[in-house]
N, CA, C and O of each residue as an XYZ file, in Angstrom:
864
protein
N     -35.790     31.412    -20.566
C     -36.315     30.378    -19.687
C     -37.370     30.985    -18.757
O     -37.149     32.020    -18.129
N     -38.545     30.296    -18.687
C     -39.626     30.820    -17.845
C     -39.277     30.631    -16.370
O     -38.395     29.848    -16.019
N     -39.992     31.372    -15.514
C     -39.744     31.294    -14.078
C     -40.041     29.898    -13.543
O     -39.300     29.376    -12.711
N     -41.153     29.281    -14.034
C     -41.508     27.938    -13.569
C     -40.447     26.912    -13.941
O     -40.091     26.043    -13.146
N     -39.946     27.035    -15.185
C     -38.929     26.084    -15.637
C     -37.643     26.273    -14.844
O     -36.978     25.298    -14.493
N     -37.293     27.520    -14.562
C     -36.084     27.793    -13.778
C     -36.216     27.199    -12.378
O     -35.262     26.630    -11.847
N     -37.402     27.334    -11.782
C     -37.617     26.791    -10.447
C     -37.489     25.274    -10.449
O     -36.956     24.693     -9.504
N     -37.979     24.626    -11.515
C     -37.856     23.169    -11.614
C     -36.396     22.755    -11.697
O     -35.979     21.782    -11.068
N     -35.613     23.510    -12.490
C     -34.182     23.186    -12.617
C     -33.453     23.407    -11.293
O     -32.583     22.619    -10.922
N     -33.801     24.461    -10.591
C     -33.171     24.716     -9.290
C     -33.528     23.627     -8.281
O     -32.682     23.197     -7.497
N     -34.788     23.185     -8.306
C     -35.212     22.120     -7.411
C     -34.480     20.821     -7.747
O     -34.026     20.107     -6.853
N     -34.370     20.525     -9.031
C     -33.658     19.326     -9.481
C     -32.196     19.366     -9.038
O     -31.661     18.372     -8.547
N     -31.548     20.535     -9.216
C     -30.154     20.692     -8.819
C     -29.991     20.519     -7.314
O     -29.013     19.924     -6.861
N     -30.939     21.035     -6.536
C     -30.882     20.915     -5.084
C     -31.013     19.466     -4.648
O     -30.332     19.030     -3.720
N     -31.892     18.711     -5.318
C     -32.064     17.286     -4.998
C     -30.786     16.514     -5.292
O     -30.339     15.703     -4.480
N     -30.207     16.770     -6.452
C     -28.960     16.083     -6.826
C     -27.854     16.415     -5.830
O     -27.120     15.531     -5.388
N     -27.740     17.695     -5.481
C     -26.719     18.108     -4.518
C     -26.931     17.405     -3.178
O     -25.976     16.964     -2.539
N     -28.179     17.307     -2.766
C     -28.481     16.631     -1.499
C     -28.112     15.166     -1.534
O     -27.570     14.628     -0.568
N     -28.410     14.513     -2.661
C     -28.054     13.099     -2.804
C     -26.547     12.902     -2.767
O     -26.059     11.947     -2.162
N     -25.802     13.805     -3.416
C     -24.354     13.703     -3.421
C     -23.780     13.886     -2.015
O     -22.854     13.181     -1.611
N     -24.348     14.846     -1.278
C     -23.886     15.063      0.100
C     -24.171     13.832      0.956
O     -23.323     13.406      1.740
N     -25.367     13.261      0.804
C     -25.709     12.054      1.568
C     -24.783     10.898      1.212
O     -24.315     10.169      2.087
N     -24.525     10.742     -0.084
C     -23.632      9.660     -0.524
C     -22.244      9.836      0.056
O     -21.597      8.864      0.445
N     -21.787     11.085      0.113
C     -20.464     11.361      0.671
C     -20.377     10.920      2.125
O     -19.423     10.257      2.530
N     -21.391     11.300      2.906
C     -21.343     10.971      4.332
C     -21.559      9.494      4.577
O     -20.967      8.928      5.496
N     -22.404      8.851      3.765
C     -22.587      7.401      3.906
C     -21.281      6.694      3.607
O     -20.864      5.803      4.348
N     -20.627      7.097      2.508
C     -19.364      6.470      2.127
C     -18.308      6.716      3.183
O     -17.564      5.810      3.557
N     -18.248      7.962      3.666
C     -17.216      8.323      4.637
C     -17.367      7.557      5.934
O     -16.389      7.026      6.460
N     -18.579      7.495      6.453
C     -18.768      6.890      7.766
C     -18.907      5.379      7.697
O     -18.913      4.715      8.733
N     -19.018      4.823      6.496
C     -19.026      3.376      6.356
C     -17.633      2.814      6.117
O     -17.459      1.599      6.022
N     -16.641      3.695      6.020
C     -15.281      3.234      5.830
C     -14.830      2.427      7.044
O     -15.153      2.777      8.179
N     -14.081      1.341      6.805
C     -13.588      0.560      7.951
C     -12.646      1.397      8.798
O     -11.855      2.184      8.278
N     -12.740      1.218     10.109
C     -11.894      1.967     11.037
C     -10.664      1.126     11.370
O     -10.796      0.006     11.863
N      -9.476      1.654     11.105
C      -8.274      0.851     11.328
C      -7.746      0.963     12.755
O      -8.063      1.901     13.487
N      -6.937     -0.014     13.123
C      -6.060      0.129     14.275
C      -4.802      0.794     13.738
O      -4.125      0.222     12.884
N      -4.477      1.980     14.216
C      -3.460      2.798     13.554
C      -2.118      2.808     14.288
O      -2.021      2.538     15.485
N      -1.092      3.136     13.502
C       0.253      3.428     14.013
C       0.855      2.289     14.835
O       1.415      2.503     15.910
N       0.724      1.086     14.305
C       1.370     -0.074     14.912
C       2.826     -0.109     14.444
O       3.088     -0.059     13.242
N       3.753     -0.192     15.358
C       5.172     -0.220     14.992
C       5.561     -1.635     14.555
O       5.385     -2.597     15.303
N       6.087     -1.744     13.347
C       6.512     -3.059     12.848
C       8.022     -3.261     12.973
O       8.527     -4.338     12.658
N       8.736     -2.251     13.422
C      10.184     -2.359     13.610
C      10.519     -2.000     15.055
O       9.696     -1.435     15.775
N      11.723     -2.332     15.461
C      12.133     -2.081     16.850
C      12.593     -0.642     17.038
O      13.664     -0.391     17.591
N      11.789      0.286     16.580
C      12.083      1.699     16.751
C      10.777      2.419     17.052
O       9.701      1.825     16.980
N      10.876      3.684     17.385
C       9.686      4.509     17.573
C       9.512      5.478     16.406
O       8.827      6.494     16.528
N      10.134      5.157     15.283
C      10.043      5.990     14.093
C       8.637      5.880     13.505
O       8.194      4.785     13.158
N       7.936      7.004     13.392
C       6.568      6.982     12.884
C       6.509      6.545     11.421
O       5.446      6.169     10.928
N       7.642      6.592     10.731
C       7.675      6.125      9.356
C       7.659      4.600      9.281
O       7.391      4.029      8.224
N       7.942      3.952     10.388
C       7.957      2.482     10.417
C       6.737      1.969     11.181
O       6.851      1.234     12.162
N       5.581      2.380     10.701
C       4.321      1.988     11.317
C       3.338      1.523     10.250
O       3.534      1.760      9.059
N       2.290      0.865     10.694
C       1.259      0.392      9.772
C      -0.112      0.537     10.411
O      -0.246      0.624     11.631
N      -1.132      0.560      9.549
C      -2.530      0.588      9.974
C      -3.178     -0.726      9.578
O      -2.923     -1.243      8.490
N      -4.009     -1.266     10.445
C      -4.636     -2.568     10.224
C      -6.146     -2.413     10.114
O      -6.797     -1.943     11.047
N      -6.704     -2.812      8.968
C      -8.146     -2.775      8.738
C      -8.661     -4.225      8.716
O      -8.167     -5.052      7.951
N      -9.639     -4.517      9.547
C     -10.173     -5.872      9.611
C     -11.355     -6.041      8.652
O     -12.016     -5.066      8.295
N     -11.612     -7.277      8.242
C     -12.719     -7.523      7.306
C     -14.064     -7.071      7.861
O     -14.271     -7.032      9.074
N     -14.970     -6.732      6.954
C     -16.304     -6.314      7.357
C     -17.117     -7.503      7.832
O     -16.856     -8.641      7.444
N     -18.110     -7.229      8.681
C     -18.992     -8.274      9.156
C     -18.399     -9.024     10.326
O     -17.233     -8.846     10.678
N     -19.215     -9.857     10.916
C     -18.783    -10.656     12.056
C     -18.789    -12.124     11.671
O     -19.808    -12.670     11.247
N     -17.641    -12.749     11.826
C     -17.538    -14.164     11.523
C     -18.133    -14.992     12.663
O     -17.855    -14.744     13.837
N     -18.953    -15.973     12.303
C     -19.464    -16.876     13.326
C     -18.321    -17.692     13.915
O     -18.290    -17.986     15.110
N     -17.378    -18.051     13.039
C     -16.216    -18.810     13.483
C     -15.072    -17.830     13.727
O     -14.475    -17.317     12.781
N     -14.772    -17.575     14.996
C     -13.742    -16.602     15.334
C     -12.350    -17.099     14.972
O     -11.389    -16.331     15.018
N     -12.228    -18.363     14.617
C     -10.931    -18.912     14.243
C     -10.699    -18.861     12.731
O      -9.662    -19.312     12.243
N     -11.652    -18.319     12.004
C     -11.518    -18.239     10.547
C     -10.345    -17.362     10.169
O     -10.172    -16.275     10.721
N      -9.533    -17.831      9.225
C      -8.362    -17.085      8.768
C      -8.689    -16.324      7.481
O      -9.461    -16.792      6.645
N      -8.084    -15.142      7.341
C      -8.337    -14.295      6.183
C      -7.054    -14.055      5.402
O      -5.970    -14.014      5.983
N      -7.172    -13.896      4.086
C      -6.009    -13.412      3.333
C      -5.721    -11.970      3.721
O      -6.596    -11.277      4.241
N      -4.509    -11.522      3.473
C      -4.134    -10.154      3.821
C      -3.539     -9.458      2.607
O      -2.813    -10.068      1.821
N      -3.851     -8.189      2.464
C      -3.242     -7.345      1.435
C      -2.459     -6.241      2.146
O      -3.031     -5.428      2.872
N      -1.138     -6.227      1.924
C      -0.272     -5.189      2.480
C      -0.070     -4.132      1.401
O       0.342     -4.449      0.285
N      -0.356     -2.889      1.730
C      -0.318     -1.809      0.730
C       0.786     -0.799      1.037
O       0.943     -0.347      2.172
N       1.555     -0.452     -0.021
C       2.601      0.571      0.059
C       2.179      1.770     -0.786
O       1.928      1.637     -1.983
N       2.103      2.929     -0.158
C       1.674      4.145     -0.850
C       2.740      4.628     -1.846
O       3.902      4.224     -1.791
N       2.306      5.491     -2.740
C       3.234      6.162     -3.646
C       3.690      7.494     -3.077
O       3.341      7.862     -1.956
N       4.483      8.215     -3.879
C       4.976      9.522     -3.439
C       6.392      9.814     -3.876
O       7.061     10.668     -3.296
N       6.859      9.105     -4.903
C       8.176      9.396     -5.471
C       9.327      9.115     -4.517
O      10.381      9.740     -4.629
N       9.148      8.186     -3.580
C      10.170      7.813     -2.595
C      10.517      8.961     -1.640
O      11.420      8.833     -0.813
N       9.802     10.074     -1.757
C      10.103     11.243     -0.913
C       8.898     11.710     -0.100
O       9.052     12.542      0.795
N       7.710     11.197     -0.388
C       6.505     11.655      0.291
C       5.446     10.571      0.328
O       5.719      9.404      0.050
N       4.233     10.976      0.677
C       3.125     10.031      0.776
C       2.928      9.560      2.204
O       3.778      9.773      3.069
N       1.792      8.914      2.438
C       1.480      8.449      3.789
C       0.508      7.273      3.716
O      -0.269      7.154      2.769
N       0.561      6.423      4.712
C      -0.251      5.215      4.758
C      -1.746      5.484      4.871
O      -2.547      4.591      4.597
N      -2.141      6.689      5.266
C      -3.575      6.966      5.380
C      -4.221      7.282      4.030
O      -5.437      7.459      3.954
N      -3.425      7.355      2.975
C      -3.969      7.657      1.650
C      -4.285      6.350      0.915
O      -3.563      5.935      0.008
N      -5.367      5.725      1.327
C      -5.735      4.438      0.733
C      -6.965      4.539     -0.167
O      -7.363      3.559     -0.797
N      -7.571      5.745     -0.224
C      -8.791      5.945     -1.027
C      -9.816      4.862     -0.662
O     -10.126      4.682      0.515
N     -10.340      4.146     -1.653
C     -11.367      3.138     -1.381
C     -10.791      1.725     -1.283
O     -11.539      0.750     -1.201
N      -9.461      1.617     -1.290
C      -8.839      0.281     -1.297
C      -9.177     -0.506     -0.035
O      -9.540     -1.680     -0.114
N      -9.061      0.130      1.120
C      -9.352     -0.579      2.366
C     -10.799     -1.050      2.381
O     -11.083     -2.177      2.787
N     -11.710     -0.197      1.944
C     -13.126     -0.536      1.921
C     -13.371     -1.721      0.991
O     -14.133     -2.630      1.323
N     -12.727     -1.709     -0.167
C     -12.935     -2.794     -1.131
C     -12.415     -4.125     -0.594
O     -13.135     -5.124     -0.595
N     -11.167     -4.137     -0.137
C     -10.568     -5.415      0.264
C     -11.190     -5.980      1.530
O     -11.380     -7.192      1.632
N     -11.512     -5.127      2.500
C     -12.179     -5.651      3.693
C     -13.564     -6.178      3.344
O     -14.059     -7.111      3.976
N     -14.186     -5.575      2.334
C     -15.473     -6.073      1.866
C     -15.377     -7.420      1.182
O     -16.365     -8.148      1.087
N     -14.178     -7.757      0.701
C     -13.940     -9.049      0.054
C     -13.384    -10.089      1.030
O     -12.999    -11.188      0.630
N     -13.348     -9.725      2.311
C     -12.896    -10.685      3.310
C     -11.413    -10.657      3.619
O     -10.896    -11.557      4.280
N     -10.728     -9.628      3.145
C      -9.300     -9.489      3.404
C      -9.053     -8.658      4.664
O      -9.841     -7.777      5.006
N      -7.948     -8.952      5.343
C      -7.352     -7.982      6.250
C      -6.531     -7.048      5.362
O      -5.770     -7.506      4.510
N      -6.685     -5.751      5.562
C      -5.970     -4.772      4.744
C      -4.984     -4.028      5.632
O      -5.363     -3.470      6.661
N      -3.718     -4.025      5.228
C      -2.652     -3.377      5.992
C      -2.025     -2.292      5.131
O      -1.543     -2.570      4.032
N      -2.030     -1.075      5.616
C      -1.382      0.030      4.901
C      -0.172      0.472      5.715
O      -0.298      0.802      6.894
N       0.990      0.479      5.089
C       2.233      0.727      5.823
C       2.943      1.995      5.367
O       2.877      2.384      4.201
N       3.613      2.620      6.307
C       4.584      3.664      5.999
C       5.966      3.044      5.893
O       6.218      1.961      6.421
N       6.844      3.732      5.214
C       8.255      3.336      5.151
C       9.077      4.609      5.154
O       8.585      5.680      4.798
N      10.334      4.485      5.559
C      11.193      5.670      5.602
C      11.375      6.239      4.201
O      11.320      5.510      3.211
N      11.590      7.537      4.130
C      11.611      8.242      2.851
C      12.945      8.955      2.626
O      13.667      9.272      3.572
N      13.246      9.195      1.374
C      14.401     10.010      0.998
C      14.134     11.466      1.426
O      13.016     11.946      1.241
N      15.107     12.175      1.983
C      16.540     11.851      2.061
C      16.967     11.139      3.335
O      18.158     10.890      3.524
N      16.015     10.802      4.227
C      16.389     10.136      5.472
C      16.752      8.673      5.257
O      17.409      8.065      6.102
N      16.330      8.110      4.143
C      16.614      6.708      3.849
C      16.837      6.535      2.357
O      16.312      7.299      1.547
N      17.626      5.518      1.997
C      17.787      5.178      0.589
C      16.809      4.068      0.224
O      16.101      3.547      1.085
N      16.774      3.709     -1.058
C      15.757      2.758     -1.500
C      15.946      1.390     -0.845
O      14.965      0.683     -0.612
N      17.176      1.009     -0.546
C      17.419     -0.284      0.094
C      16.829     -0.316      1.504
O      16.287     -1.336      1.931
N      16.934      0.790      2.219
C      16.330      0.857      3.551
C      14.811      0.842      3.465
O      14.141      0.292      4.339
N      14.265      1.448      2.409
C      12.818      1.385      2.188
C      12.381     -0.057      1.924
O      11.345     -0.505      2.416
N      13.186     -0.774      1.141
C      12.888     -2.183      0.871
C      13.025     -3.012      2.148
O      12.252     -3.945      2.369
N      14.006     -2.675      2.986
C      14.138     -3.355      4.280
C      12.902     -3.127      5.141
O      12.432     -4.044      5.816
N      12.376     -1.904      5.117
C      11.153     -1.608      5.863
C       9.999     -2.471      5.361
O       9.205     -2.985      6.149
N       9.916     -2.620      4.054
C       8.862     -3.442      3.466
C       8.969     -4.887      3.950
O       7.973     -5.499      4.335
N      10.183     -5.418      3.925
C      10.407     -6.792      4.379
C      10.072     -6.930      5.864
O       9.488     -7.931      6.278
N      10.438     -5.934      6.659
C      10.144     -5.981      8.094
C       8.642     -5.949      8.363
O       8.153     -6.622      9.271
N       7.915     -5.165      7.569
C       6.459     -5.119      7.736
C       5.828     -6.459      7.371
O       4.905     -6.916      8.045
N       6.323     -7.087      6.308
C       5.823     -8.407      5.920
C       6.085     -9.414      7.038
O       5.220    -10.223      7.373
N       7.288     -9.354      7.609
C       7.614    -10.265      8.711
C       6.694    -10.009      9.903
O       6.226    -10.954     10.538
N       6.432     -8.741     10.208
C       5.552     -8.422     11.335
C       4.169     -9.028     11.115
O       3.585     -9.619     12.023
N       3.659     -8.872      9.903
C       2.334     -9.421      9.588
C       2.344    -10.939      9.742
O       1.417    -11.513     10.313
N       3.376    -11.583      9.240
C       3.456    -13.049      9.358
C       3.559    -13.474     10.820
O       2.906    -14.431     11.238
N       4.378    -12.764     11.597
C       4.566    -13.119     13.001
C       3.299    -12.911     13.833
O       3.099    -13.588     14.841
N       2.442    -11.971     13.409
C       1.227    -11.645     14.155
C      -0.032    -12.164     13.457
O      -1.137    -11.691     13.723
N       0.145    -13.134     12.567
C      -0.983    -13.635     11.783
C      -2.105    -14.177     12.669
O      -3.274    -13.866     12.441
N      -1.768    -14.973     13.666
C      -2.799    -15.564     14.512
C      -3.567    -14.498     15.296
O      -4.773    -14.621     15.510
N      -2.864    -13.466     15.714
C      -3.482    -12.398     16.500
C      -4.566    -11.661     15.717
O      -5.546    -11.189     16.293
N      -4.378    -11.564     14.386
C      -5.315    -10.814     13.554
C      -6.091    -11.711     12.580
O      -6.627    -11.229     11.582
N      -6.150    -13.008     12.872
C      -6.899    -13.972     12.052
C      -6.457    -13.946     10.582
O      -7.281    -13.991      9.669
N      -5.157    -13.875     10.384
C      -4.590    -13.837      9.040
C      -4.097    -15.219      8.633
O      -3.459    -15.917      9.421
N      -4.394    -15.603      7.413
C      -3.852    -16.833      6.824
C      -2.441    -16.512      6.313
O      -2.288    -15.836      5.296
N      -1.423    -16.994      7.013
C      -0.045    -16.629      6.677
C       0.421    -17.212      5.346
O       1.492    -16.852      4.858
N      -0.366    -18.102      4.757
C      -0.036    -18.619      3.423
C      -0.609    -17.744      2.318
O      -0.389    -18.002      1.135
N      -1.353    -16.697      2.715
C      -1.989    -15.811      1.734
C      -1.635    -14.354      2.025
O      -2.506    -13.500      2.193
N      -0.314    -14.098      2.078
C       0.183    -12.736      2.267
C       0.423    -12.125      0.895
O       1.298    -12.574      0.154
N      -0.348    -11.111      0.561
C      -0.269    -10.434     -0.737
C       0.215     -9.008     -0.517
O      -0.078     -8.397      0.511
N       0.956     -8.480     -1.483
C       1.535     -7.147     -1.345
C       1.183     -6.318     -2.574
O       1.320     -6.785     -3.705
N       0.731     -5.092     -2.349
C       0.348     -4.189     -3.426
C       0.987     -2.824     -3.197
O       1.026     -2.334     -2.069
N       1.488     -2.213     -4.264
C       2.072     -0.891     -4.129
C       1.730     -0.006     -5.301
O       1.545     -0.473     -6.424
N       1.648      1.296     -5.018
C       1.371      2.283     -6.060
C       2.605      3.135     -6.292
O       3.207      3.628     -5.339
N       2.991      3.314     -7.561
C       4.103      4.185     -7.946
C       5.387      3.751     -7.233
O       5.848      2.628     -7.437
N       5.968      4.610     -6.409
C       7.178      4.226     -5.678
C       6.923      2.986     -4.828
O       7.791      2.122     -4.707
N       5.729      2.899     -4.239
C       5.375      1.714     -3.475
C       5.294      0.476     -4.340
O       5.589     -0.628     -3.881
N       4.893      0.653     -5.603
C       4.872     -0.460     -6.540
C       6.279     -0.953     -6.855
O       6.519     -2.156     -6.958
N       7.208     -0.004     -7.006
C       8.602     -0.374     -7.231
C       9.142     -1.193     -6.063
O       9.782     -2.224     -6.271
N       8.885     -0.737     -4.829
C       9.374     -1.449     -3.649
C       8.718     -2.821     -3.519
O       9.370     -3.793     -3.136
N       7.438     -2.896     -3.835
C       6.742     -4.182     -3.819
C       7.408     -5.177     -4.747
O       7.696     -6.310     -4.360
N       7.652     -4.741     -5.985
C       8.256     -5.634     -6.970
C       9.701     -5.978     -6.610
O      10.144     -7.107     -6.820
N      10.435     -5.002     -6.065
C      11.834     -5.240     -5.720
C      11.956     -6.292     -4.616
O      12.783     -7.198     -4.713
N      11.151     -6.178     -3.585
C      11.217     -7.136     -2.477
C      10.757     -8.527     -2.926
O      11.247     -9.540     -2.428
N       9.822     -8.565     -3.860
C       9.316     -9.849     -4.350
C      10.308    -10.549     -5.279
O      10.311    -11.776     -5.371
N      11.151     -9.772     -5.968
C      12.054    -10.366     -6.957
C      13.487    -10.527     -6.459
O      14.151    -11.502     -6.813
N      13.974     -9.602     -5.653
C      15.318     -9.682     -5.082
C      15.196    -10.274     -3.679
O      14.737     -9.602     -2.756
N      15.602    -11.516     -3.524
C      15.402    -12.234     -2.261
C      16.221    -11.673     -1.101
O      16.014    -12.058      0.050
N      17.150    -10.764     -1.401
C      18.031    -10.202     -0.365
C      17.255     -9.676      0.827
O      17.611     -9.937      1.976
N      16.202     -8.938      0.551
C      15.502     -8.201      1.609
C      14.709     -9.130      2.532
O      14.750     -8.977      3.753
N      13.995    -10.084      1.955
C      13.244    -11.020      2.787
C      14.188    -11.936      3.564
O      13.915    -12.289      4.712
N      15.286    -12.315      2.940
C      16.239    -13.187      3.632
C      16.852    -12.497      4.847
O      17.174    -13.154      5.837
N      17.012    -11.187      4.778
C      17.573    -10.453      5.912
C      16.710    -10.565      7.157
O      17.209    -10.462      8.278
N      15.407    -10.776      6.961
C      14.510    -10.903      8.112
C      14.085    -12.349      8.329
O      13.138    -12.624      9.066
N      14.783    -13.259      7.691
C      14.534    -14.677      7.905
C      13.353    -15.248      7.159
O      12.800    -16.272      7.562
N      12.954    -14.599      6.072
C      11.824    -15.077      5.284
C      12.270    -15.521      3.896
O      13.315    -15.102      3.398
N      11.468    -16.364      3.291
C      11.683    -16.814      1.923
C      10.809    -15.996      0.974
O       9.746    -15.519      1.372
N      11.249    -15.829     -0.286
C      10.377    -15.159     -1.263
C       9.014    -15.843     -1.398
O       8.039    -15.212     -1.807
N       8.948    -17.125     -1.057
C       7.685    -17.852     -1.131
C       6.696    -17.381     -0.076
O       5.526    -17.762     -0.100
N       7.169    -16.546      0.857
C       6.263    -15.964      1.859
C       5.182    -15.141      1.195
O       4.052    -15.083      1.680
N       5.527    -14.497      0.072
C       4.574    -13.644     -0.647
C       3.752    -14.492     -1.598
O       4.293    -15.169     -2.473
N       2.446    -14.449     -1.419
C       1.543    -15.220     -2.271
C       1.367    -14.581     -3.641
O       1.347    -15.279     -4.655
N       1.239    -13.248     -3.674
C       1.080    -12.529     -4.941
C       1.427    -11.068     -4.728
O       1.465    -10.585     -3.597
N       1.682    -10.365     -5.831
C       1.918     -8.926     -5.759
C       1.050     -8.221     -6.793
O       0.660     -8.797     -7.809
N       0.761     -6.951     -6.500
C       0.043     -6.076     -7.432
C       0.850     -4.789     -7.533
O       1.080     -4.115     -6.529
N       1.279     -4.450     -8.744
C       2.079     -3.245     -8.969
C       1.233     -2.242     -9.745
O       0.875     -2.485    -10.897
N       0.917     -1.119     -9.112
C       0.109     -0.073     -9.729
C       1.022      1.068    -10.168
O       1.420      1.896     -9.348
N       1.350      1.114    -11.436
C       2.156      2.197    -12.015
C       3.554      2.294    -11.401
O       4.147      3.373    -11.398
N       4.076      1.216    -10.896
C       5.422      1.248    -10.316
C       6.481      0.976    -11.373
O       6.315      0.059    -12.177
N       7.559      1.741    -11.396
C       8.625      1.512    -12.384
C       9.395      0.231    -12.079
O       9.850      0.021    -10.955
N       9.535     -0.615    -13.082
C      10.256     -1.874    -12.920
C      11.666     -1.806    -13.493
O      12.552     -2.553    -13.077
N      11.865     -0.911    -14.443
C      13.187     -0.716    -15.061
C      13.643      0.699    -14.736
O      13.221      1.656    -15.386
N      14.503      0.835    -13.730
C      14.939      2.158    -13.288
C      15.841      2.836    -14.308
O      15.887      4.065    -14.360
N      16.556      2.069    -15.116
C      17.402      2.669    -16.150
C      16.551      3.500    -17.103
O      16.857      4.663    -17.370
N      15.491      2.899    -17.609
C      14.599      3.620    -18.514
C      13.881      4.748    -17.784
O      13.723      5.842    -18.325
N      13.451      4.481    -16.567
C      12.673      5.445    -15.803
C      13.476      6.713    -15.516
O      12.974      7.822    -15.699
N      14.719      6.550    -15.068
C      15.525      7.709    -14.695
C      16.036      8.447    -15.935
O      16.219      9.663    -15.897
N      16.264      7.734    -17.014
C      16.631      8.413    -18.254
C      15.488      9.296    -18.739
O      15.715     10.357    -19.321
N      14.257      8.849    -18.495
C      13.092      9.639    -18.893
C      12.817     10.773    -17.910
O      12.357     11.845    -18.305
N      13.100     10.533    -16.617
C      12.858     11.548    -15.580
C      14.129     11.688    -14.744
O      14.219     11.101    -13.666
N      15.112     12.455    -15.220
C      16.424     12.547    -14.549
C      16.376     13.078    -13.120
O      17.326     12.882    -12.362
N      15.298     13.742    -12.740
C      15.232     14.310    -11.397
C      15.322     13.227    -10.312
O      15.672     13.525     -9.170
N      15.008     11.973    -10.664
C      15.061     10.907     -9.663
C      16.484     10.409     -9.397
O      16.688      9.479     -8.616
N      17.454     11.029    -10.046
C      18.838     10.735     -9.687
C      19.103     11.128     -8.234
O      19.993     10.575     -7.587
N      18.329     12.081     -7.730
C      18.507     12.498     -6.339
C      18.195     11.357     -5.377
O      18.682     11.342     -4.247
N      17.380     10.399     -5.826
C      17.024      9.256     -4.978
C      17.949      8.068     -5.230
O      18.366      7.386     -4.294
N      18.267      7.828     -6.503
C      18.998      6.614     -6.870
C      20.448      6.856     -7.281
O      21.156      5.914     -7.635
N      20.890      8.101     -7.237
C      22.267      8.399     -7.606
C      22.451      8.572     -9.109
O      21.499      8.468     -9.882
N      23.674      8.833     -9.501
C      23.972      9.139    -10.906
C      24.552      7.957    -11.672
O      24.709      8.033    -12.891
N      24.872      6.878    -10.987
C      25.507      5.734    -11.630
C      24.467      4.744    -12.159
O      23.591      4.304    -11.414
N      24.564      4.396    -13.437
C      23.604      3.478    -14.035
C      23.651      2.093    -13.396
O      22.645      1.385    -13.364
N      24.817      1.712    -12.889
C      24.914      0.408    -12.243
C      24.032      0.348    -10.992
O      23.515     -0.713    -10.643
N      23.866      1.473    -10.331
C      22.963      1.535     -9.173
C      21.503      1.427     -9.603
O      20.682      0.834     -8.904
N      21.190      2.007    -10.759
C      19.828      1.911    -11.266
C      19.494      0.463    -11.607
O      18.392     -0.016    -11.340
N      20.469     -0.222    -12.201
C      20.271     -1.635    -12.544
C      20.040     -2.464    -11.288
O      19.165     -3.330    -11.260
N      20.825     -2.198    -10.252
C      20.682     -2.927     -8.986
C      19.327     -2.680     -8.349
O      18.774     -3.558     -7.686
N      18.795     -1.483     -8.553
C      17.511     -1.123     -7.938
C      16.310     -1.545     -8.775
O      15.170     -1.348     -8.353
N      16.539     -2.115     -9.940
C      15.453     -2.444    -10.867
C      14.922     -3.853    -10.646
O      15.698     -4.807    -10.709
N      13.642     -4.018    -10.393
C      13.069     -5.363    -10.241
C      13.289     -6.252    -11.460
O      13.418     -7.467    -11.310
N      13.335     -5.675    -12.678
C      13.519     -6.500    -13.872
C      14.864     -7.224    -13.845
O      15.017     -8.262    -14.488
N      15.829     -6.695    -13.118
C      17.143     -7.327    -13.034
C      17.055     -8.723    -12.434
O      17.878     -9.585    -12.743
N      16.065     -8.953    -11.581
C      15.992    -10.206    -10.824
C      14.865    -11.116    -11.281
O      14.684    -12.199    -10.725
N      14.113    -10.699    -12.273
C      12.917    -11.456    -12.636
C      13.212    -12.797    -13.277
O      12.392    -13.711    -13.184
N      14.342    -12.941    -13.916
C      14.666    -14.200    -14.576
C      15.670    -15.036    -13.797
O      16.198    -16.026    -14.304
N      15.926    -14.624    -12.558
C      16.898    -15.375    -11.740
C      16.211    -16.471    -10.944
O      16.870    -17.201    -10.203
């Protein structure tokens, strides 16, 4: 390769690198800024908090109501955090949604039922504070990834959890499950290490499985 050609390639590489750096900072600083660490339960447990991202732009009508997407992170029921939303908050706020990312208690400090209770409590908090955040309480949507997807589906299908906080399953307008296990029997047989979360009894796996309640 001649010296001139090498210099052209180096210049081209430098331009591309510069564009990528600029794109990174534009994307980073254009991300919606949330109101963070709002407690949705009557405790000071940092695991029972949520972040609230408001829609982009300024509404001429300050009374306009928005749909809301409540997001539950993944992490195998033992880890993860509400700040790991990637581009989800940016996308949904750009579509006119209020985006809520919530934490929930984790194993071993909590079992899956307590995690589902946290989910129901967060939904109730959002419904109770709908007017404060310009939320349309008839358009409460819930999305979860992996373990969060399992909890999303469980709360939507087993009415026990919403009823405990005085809500009906009809409170949820829609759900989105991203790679969340719906059949715990199959899931734990394939990955036995999750017995540490759900126990060794298959009857417990059945109780924890959203598919158990889908036809009820």
